[in-house]
C-alpha positions as CSV (number, residue, x, y, z in Angstrom):
1,M,-14.4,-26.3,-2.4
2,I,-16.7,-24.6,-0.2
3,F,-16.0,-20.6,-0.7
4,N,-15.4,-21.5,-4.8
5,G,-19.1,-23.0,-5.4
6,E,-17.5,-26.4,-5.8
7,L,-19.6,-27.6,-3.4
8,A,-23.2,-26.0,-3.5
9,P,-25.0,-24.2,-0.4
10,G,-27.7,-27.6,0.4
11,Q,-25.2,-30.2,-1.2
12,R,-24.4,-33.3,0.9
13,V,-21.3,-34.2,2.3
14,T,-19.5,-37.8,2.6
15,E,-16.0,-38.8,3.0
16,E,-16.4,-40.3,0.3
17,A,-17.3,-38.3,-2.1
18,V,-14.4,-34.8,-1.2
19,A,-11.7,-37.9,-0.4
20,D,-12.4,-38.6,-4.3
21,L,-12.1,-35.4,-4.9
22,L,-9.2,-34.3,-3.0
23,G,-7.1,-38.0,-4.0
24,V,-6.9,-38.6,-0.7
25,S,-8.0,-41.5,2.0
26,R,-10.7,-40.6,3.8
27,T,-9.2,-40.7,7.4
28,P,-8.0,-37.3,6.6
29,V,-11.2,-35.4,5.3
30,R,-13.2,-37.6,8.4
31,N,-11.3,-35.9,10.7
32,L,-11.8,-32.2,8.3
33,L,-15.8,-32.6,8.3
34,P,-16.5,-32.0,11.5
35,M,-14.2,-29.1,12.3
36,L,-15.8,-27.4,10.0
37,A,-19.4,-28.1,10.5
38,L,-17.6,-26.8,14.2
39,Q,-16.5,-23.5,11.9
40,G,-20.3,-23.2,10.7
41,L,-19.7,-23.7,6.7
42,L,-21.4,-28.1,6.9
43,L,-24.3,-28.9,8.5
44,P,-25.1,-32.9,10.0
45,A,-26.9,-34.6,7.3
46,G,-27.8,-38.7,7.9
47,R,-26.7,-40.3,10.0
48,R,-22.7,-40.3,9.2
49,G,-22.9,-37.4,6.7
50,F,-22.9,-33.7,6.6
51,A,-24.6,-31.2,4.0
52,V,-23.1,-27.8,3.0
53,R,-24.2,-24.7,4.7
54,A,-26.6,-21.9,2.9
55,F,-25.7,-18.5,4.0
56,S,-28.2,-15.7,3.7
57,D,-27.4,-12.4,2.3
58,K,-27.4,-10.3,5.6
59,E,-24.8,-13.0,7.0
60,S,-22.9,-13.3,3.6
61,W,-22.9,-9.2,3.7
62,E,-21.9,-9.5,6.7
63,A,-18.7,-11.6,6.5
64,L,-17.4,-8.5,3.9
65,E,-17.7,-5.7,5.6
66,L,-15.8,-7.8,8.1
67,G,-12.7,-8.6,5.8
68,L,-12.9,-5.5,4.2
69,L,-12.2,-4.2,7.9
70,L,-9.9,-6.0,8.6
71,E,-7.6,-5.4,5.2
72,G,-8.4,-1.8,6.0
73,Q,-6.7,-1.9,9.5
74,A,-3.9,-4.8,9.0
75,A,-3.2,-1.7,5.4
76,R,-2.3,0.4,8.2
77,M,-0.5,-1.8,10.2
78,L,1.5,-1.7,7.7
79,A,2.2,1.1,6.4
80,T,2.8,2.8,9.8
81,G,5.1,0.1,10.8
82,G,7.1,-1.4,7.4
83,A,7.4,-4.5,6.7
84,S,9.9,-7.0,6.3
85,A,11.5,-8.4,3.0
86,H,9.7,-11.7,3.5
87,V,5.6,-10.3,4.7
88,L,6.9,-8.0,1.3
89,S,7.8,-11.3,-0.5
90,A,4.4,-12.7,0.4
91,L,2.9,-9.4,0.0
92,E,4.2,-10.0,-4.0
93,A,3.3,-13.8,-4.7
94,C,-0.4,-13.0,-3.3
95,L,-0.5,-10.2,-5.9
96,A,0.2,-12.8,-8.9
97,I,-2.1,-15.1,-7.5
98,Q,-5.1,-12.8,-6.7
99,I,-4.7,-10.4,-9.8
100,P,-2.6,-11.9,-12.7
101,H,-2.2,-9.3,-15.0
102,F,-1.4,-6.8,-12.3
103,A,2.1,-9.0,-11.9
104,V,2.5,-9.4,-15.3
105,A,2.3,-5.4,-15.5
106,M,4.4,-5.2,-12.6
107,R,7.3,-7.8,-13.7
108,K,6.9,-5.8,-17.6
109,R,7.7,-2.6,-15.6
110,K,10.3,-4.7,-13.6
111,L,8.8,-3.1,-10.6
112,R,8.9,-3.9,-6.9
113,I,6.7,-3.3,-4.1
114,Y,8.5,-0.9,-1.2
115,T,7.9,-0.2,2.1
């Protein structure tokens, strides 16, 4: 909800509102919000609430660069070490979610990812 923009930077986040959005009781949300604050995604706001943390352009670029480095290293390790059928299945599932048009093209051509 934070990463996809449903909760905007600076927006107050309460247990009740998040529980309603997720359709769950307040208890798991009560445990989750402080953990998100410890991870730097929320900031304490008011007596019992939180607000979504705003990230600077520099922080966003640094996170993107780090993600790209990790993805590159993971691809390198996979390319040199091979992949199990389980890993290949998980990769195909990711493709189906992230790149639907690519997954459709693969199915039409009866293609699969191989090591």
